[in-house]
Steps between C-alpha positions, in 0.01 A plus 500: 500500500145357441476130586395384148794679339738368759384144423534546128851646536601214733371245242683677219825491700456126581438428140813691393703301745350155423442514124669250280819637341359473147169671586457874443480713816273804452541777755341768276286528194665459163511819272167532315354197681165673584425564127456136398380604145790747439387834366151349418429462876210694649470650850175324578411250778119538521221288366580633143870414534490230223298712254742795434675569171881487484638822655704583190216510243423815312155665502405348174610161606292532815201556273562165322543349839159626611326375184662164540388499863140561388505181288659302782252627761159531329274203428455339163151413373338232287490544125315640311483823694487871444823520700703386202841588667438258785273221369572144417512347860484119511333270403701338786686715749625536852449871555394813292789730599874458558464704823259238652797255531784740552334690788625863464776348281591275782481140597186275473383255760332158518115495522357538849292219640155504336604736216314455173800567275877484551546846326854583578620134498492276193567133439726375217427163341702250305554125448835320499728571199467247210723458197217559250454849646864611458409807290228606748746458785767706314260793461278473809736329744218267595244256360163675573219299658294381188164638605585789726826631350791648693302713749176449680253786436240518778286769330319521162274717304129420486427187307833340566584278804791595722769235507469447868539636847815520714498433876794484729532339843794467727668246741738614770878437484695581821851630500718551818796741550808406695365715792186294506276758332238327275343636185201339329525504117202410279528262216233561229277241342357610167143393407344548154119468503210548268691404185309642202629266224520161656791325685859601451780280383588261786860612514424878502761710688376807684696810596335785706660841436419835664564817296849640569570875566566712199770739622836509333413271203659722240818502693503117527443484119800747459748267672733357238462127424871442576463653846238252585679210351823593688325395820381163356673180649294201373777264580555632857869573442513782763451239780221693670218280398340791310433389145333790321383408155359712219164413352500497116155594369322578178504860364184533292626795301851363421377140450781343709596419859661768705572563869189516714477745796134571586234290676537267796710255290659757274267374216479832306793675329387866498221732621315532184443124464421472871230767456356347176477157656338642817244680286426171323501251786365730778243697304440327172628791298687448161790709378741480200736294718223258621228525233260221600258468790601257768241235418578130454340288220280335767347833600251559218295772675820692567604473124161617383509829690544829313820707550626829376783372264451698177533380147796738456689312771420736782507319826305562829816644657637721222869537451473858642347379818747233537766766454356726765456215744860392432621852580295501820629162617862591418486819701323406830766629727670338802425688825788640708624285785465601856729490810807378299731633774294359789724282727227229508463504117880469459506221742227331307688547179808329651290214606343475154855473349622265774218260417595508134179651378689710251598183322167522309370846598791677318497858635629707212498525121578774247251542219607501131618811324256428213197422717157530325432833665791742553380585849558132599850486364824495705322472829649343815211295634445282807223249423633225728440231228722319254197426275616139479326175581581313821380166641305607809432153625191277526319733738446770243470269200217517255636199301431688178770568253514825291769497227829424683333555842431176685232417751699635797657797317404864562652828382650705784231757581630856518480643854499873429193671642387193691471675827217714360273214407257557795489868430438464120306178470345464843648163590840319569452179305807389313649230273361386170170378651472745789535213758738714720308741719802706576870531404622269767278224379624565149859446613407185685346342188837517309655160445701329236791723405400747772483231776841600655383862517166386660694292761721803573193716563354237733795565729407872543361619833210738525717812475673369192170406337366851566816644342469282186140599459590867547741473216255335270227743592744785419524389140 
């Protein structure tokens, strides 16, 4: 027997003998485990693995997917322009195409040292909640910074000043495993320079956010509300210390608060609204859902710029384009898993469960029978997320609230496809601000409700750490 396989089998046997009585013991893959997106899963694990349509789409649906992809991928231009289907960019913006942030439909990253623009990382802004802004808070979840709004835009059309530039520096944070192995983490310090419209409010809160991957979003949208809420435990009655909480957010179309599930703090209720707000905040493009440019009253040059909004109510992003982009984002498929029967991967899965990681990273859901697209309905999916908010401790805190999410709260990030990040996006930078340079660093930044799991992982020896990472990279 080859030595690596013998070591993995020995580790798996040791785990089976030593596992806690209440922890699952996996000795083989579960039925259907490799197809994390159910019948939508695609057999693709190359650099285009995040960009494939759901495997069960019809030929005509694949055409709609391709058209939606073109609007997601191609650059928008400044109005007025002869390119009337893609003009209206700005006046303030962060990028001119969705694909610039979601690299090959994957994860963004923080700016490299000396970079002129953050590109695939943005900075959210707000000031502390105040009673006189109750209606604003109800609908936006925040009180925007008075001059710069809710998001810093570091690019602008000619004649308009960008709002500022984003720089990130890091200080080291050392962590030591029980066996003496040291890992150096990096804690980011955000710097906003070259402010274009004067000083910010002295109590401005900042939150750096990298673009998340796009795979499986339609499946997450199709999970029934009650299935998500069934895992909520805000009072901590289960005794585990895990207190998953739903975020209740404003639905622009319905005009009321509903369950949030998208974004780093679950601040958006559905994909259509997520897309419309991204068009507005990231590219300065209006739609029927967000009909005004993202200029504040203090930004007079921004307000004076032409746009392509027509007298007949037509917006820069037409309802048809919004529909096609929605179809595209709903149907970016989850890639098939690899090595689900590998002894090392199974050993890592046992360690994942023994540490209690599944307390937040819920492995399995079944999508609704009446999902928005029939192809997304009744699917057994394995996103490894509960889509709930959890207090992750002061180490990851941005100290910025968003609806019901507090300054230390983050939505559990789905883990499916995470092992392909290097292949697809060309890097392994994780967490909301990209501070973690690999998956082990991402695990070691967990605190708050995840602190017991982190402490458990810190007892792992090198062989166990390799097994845990093999499991995560198999997803």
